[in-house]
C-alpha positions in Angstrom: 13.4 -12.5 -65.2 16.0 -10.6 -64.0 15.6 -8.6 -61.0 16.1 -5.0 -61.3 19.0 -3.5 -60.1 18.7 -1.9 -56.8 19.7 1.8 -56.9 22.2 2.9 -53.8 22.4 5.7 -52.0 25.3 7.2 -52.0 26.3 9.2 -48.3 25.8 13.0 -48.6 28.8 15.0 -50.0 30.6 16.6 -47.1 29.2 20.1 -48.4 25.9 18.6 -47.8 26.2 17.8 -44.2 28.2 20.9 -43.5 24.5 23.3 -45.2 22.4 20.9 -43.7 23.9 21.8 -39.8 21.5 24.1 -38.0 23.4 27.1 -38.2 21.4 29.2 -36.1 21.7 27.1 -33.4 25.8 27.2 -33.9 25.5 30.8 -34.0 23.1 31.6 -30.9 25.6 28.8 -29.1 28.6 31.1 -30.5 27.3 34.3 -29.3 26.1 32.4 -25.6 29.4 30.6 -25.0 32.1 31.6 -27.4 31.6 27.7 -29.2 29.5 25.7 -30.4 29.4 21.8 -30.9 28.0 20.1 -34.2 26.2 17.0 -35.0 28.6 14.0 -35.9 29.7 15.4 -39.6 32.4 13.0 -41.0 31.9 8.9 -40.1 34.0 6.6 -38.6 35.7 5.4 -41.7 36.4 8.8 -42.6 38.0 9.8 -39.1 40.2 6.6 -39.6 41.4 7.5 -43.1 42.3 11.2 -41.4 44.3 9.2 -38.8 45.6 7.1 -40.9 47.4 9.9 -42.8 49.6 11.2 -39.7 51.8 8.3 -40.7 52.4 9.9 -43.5 55.3 12.2 -44.2 54.3 13.6 -47.3 51.4 15.4 -46.5 52.4 17.6 -44.1 54.8 20.7 -44.5 55.5 20.5 -41.0 55.8 18.5 -37.4 55.8 20.4 -34.1 56.7 18.6 -31.0 55.3 20.5 -28.1 57.8 19.5 -25.5 60.5 21.3 -27.5 58.4 24.3 -27.3 56.6 24.3 -23.8 53.3 24.1 -25.4 52.2 20.8 -23.7 52.7 16.8 -24.3 52.5 15.6 -27.6 53.1 16.7 -31.1 51.0 17.8 -34.5 51.7 18.0 -38.2 50.5 20.7 -40.4 49.3 19.6 -43.8 51.0 20.7 -46.7 49.5 22.0 -50.3 47.6 20.4 -51.6 45.6 19.7 -48.5 43.4 16.5 -48.8 40.1 16.2 -50.8 38.1 16.0 -46.9 40.0 18.5 -45.6 39.6 21.2 -48.2 35.8 20.5 -48.4 35.2 21.2 -44.7 37.2 24.4 -44.6 35.5 25.5 -48.0 31.8 24.5 -46.8 31.9 25.6 -43.1 33.8 29.0 -43.9 30.6 30.8 -45.6 28.9 30.4 -42.8 30.7 31.5 -40.3 31.7 34.4 -42.2 28.3 35.3 -41.4 28.9 34.7 -37.6 32.0 36.7 -38.2 30.6 39.9 -39.9 27.9 40.0 -36.8 30.2 39.7 -34.7 32.6 42.6 -35.6 29.3 44.9 -36.3 28.6 44.1 -32.0 32.1 45.0 -31.1 31.5 48.1 -33.5 35.2 47.4 -35.5 35.9 49.8 -38.2 37.6 46.9 -40.3 36.4 45.4 -43.5 33.9 42.5 -43.3 35.3 39.1 -44.0 34.2 38.1 -47.7 31.4 35.5 -48.2 33.7 32.6 -50.1 37.1 31.4 -48.6 39.2 31.6 -51.7 38.6 35.4 -51.8 39.3 35.4 -47.6 42.6 33.2 -48.6 43.3 36.4 -51.1 43.3 38.5 -48.3 46.0 35.8 -46.5 48.1 35.7 -49.3 48.5 39.6 -49.8 49.7 39.4 -46.2 52.7 36.7 -46.3 50.2 33.8 -45.0 50.7 31.6 -47.7 51.2 28.4 -45.3 48.1 26.7 -44.7 47.1 25.7 -41.2 44.8 22.3 -40.9 46.3 19.7 -38.9 46.2 17.0 -37.3 47.0 16.7 -33.8 48.1 13.8 -31.8 48.4 12.8 -27.8 49.2 9.8 -25.9 48.6 9.1 -22.4 50.3 12.1 -20.2 49.5 14.6 -22.9 48.5 17.7 -23.0 48.5 21.0 -24.9 48.7 24.7 -22.4 46.1 27.2 -23.1 46.6 29.0 -26.4 45.1 31.1 -29.2 46.2 30.3 -33.1 47.2 32.9 -34.4 49.4 32.8 -37.7 49.9 36.3 -39.3 48.5 39.8 -39.2 45.3 38.7 -40.9 43.1 35.8 -38.4 40.2 34.2 -38.7 38.2 34.7 -35.0 36.3 31.4 -35.5 38.1 27.9 -36.0 37.0 24.3 -35.3 38.4 20.8 -34.2 37.0 17.6 -35.1 37.3 14.3 -32.4 38.4 11.6 -34.5 38.0 8.9 -31.7 35.6 8.3 -29.2 36.6 9.7 -25.2 36.0 6.9 -23.3 36.6 3.8 -26.1 40.1 5.4 -27.3 41.1 7.6 -24.6 40.3 8.8 -21.2 40.7 12.3 -19.8 42.1 14.9 -23.0 39.2 17.2 -22.3 38.8 20.4 -25.0 38.9 23.3 -22.5 37.7 26.9 -23.5 38.9 30.0 -21.0 37.5 32.9 -21.1 39.5 36.2 -19.8 36.6 38.8 -19.1 38.3 42.1 -18.1 38.5 43.1 -14.5 37.4 39.4 -13.6 38.6 36.3 -12.9 38.7 33.7 -15.7 35.9 31.0 -16.4 36.7 27.5 -17.8 34.6 25.3 -20.0 34.9 21.6 -20.5 33.6 21.2 -23.8 32.6 17.1 -25.0 32.1 15.6 -28.3 31.9 12.3 -29.9 33.8 11.3 -32.9 32.7 13.0 -35.9 31.8 16.1 -34.8 32.9 19.5 -34.5 33.2 22.1 -31.7 33.2 25.2 -33.5 34.6 28.2 -31.1 36.6 31.5 -30.5 40.1 32.0 -32.2 41.0 34.8 -29.8 38.5 37.1 -28.9 34.5 37.4 -28.8 31.6 40.1 -28.2 29.6 40.3 -24.9 26.6 42.1 -23.9 26.7 43.4 -21.1 24.7 47.0 -19.2 26.2 49.7 -21.8 26.6 47.1 -25.2 29.4 44.6 -26.0 32.6 44.7 -25.3 35.4 42.5 -25.9 36.4 39.4 -24.1 39.7 36.7 -24.5 39.7 33.2 -25.4 41.9 30.3 -24.8 41.6 26.8 -25.4 43.5 23.6 -24.8 43.6 20.5 -23.8 43.3 18.3 -20.7 45.9 15.3 -19.6 44.9 12.1 -21.1 45.2 9.4 -19.0 44.9 6.4 -21.1 44.9 5.7 -25.2 45.6 7.7 -28.0 43.1 11.0 -28.7 44.0 12.4 -32.9 42.0 15.5 -33.6 41.5 17.3 -37.0 42.0 21.2 -36.6 40.0 23.6 -38.9 41.5 26.7 -39.0 40.8 29.1 -41.8 43.0 31.7 -42.3 47.2 30.7 -43.6 50.1 31.4 -41.9 53.5 33.2 -42.4 
């Protein structure tokens, strides 16, 4: 008798992987530190496929060489529409979880602006009505000597307060240096810097512009900037997921 066909289990979808994350732990880390690091979401094969896209100019709407604008040393490319399936899936799946965090932060700060909608498509409608119609997910590329100055990714009046960056290679194997930097500028105090480590396929979730911090008289707003330290060896690729579109 022929052997029974063996069942093959498919890998979980991006939506399933993102939904299975411990979002309570991520929310707590964001509240305490302004960032959170996820377990591995992207497989090494998916990371490699994203890196391979960098050479395909048809996938991107623009390329920025950092030296031209004194942003640092390196370059990055913004994807055009339609976004690659994996990028669109990450953006759509993560947004509802982060919108809940963002709305809680707005409550803590006493902001009177409308709350973020539960679905990313509805939020993009708000962006588009404000004239922000260009997609913002991007691939970033650094060679030895490259770095990214401290900055904020704001592309118009509408801005989502959280974003993600995925490591598409492994520090110590594919590059040395190139650490992700997060700097907190507290009012009437010196700035506080933190180096955030992640492995290939993991995401760093972090504050885009400012976050609430609890003080003795309630919550107050602190300004946040992020960047990348100098790469000493190798080639560093990352995927940035920004949830608001650009003008």
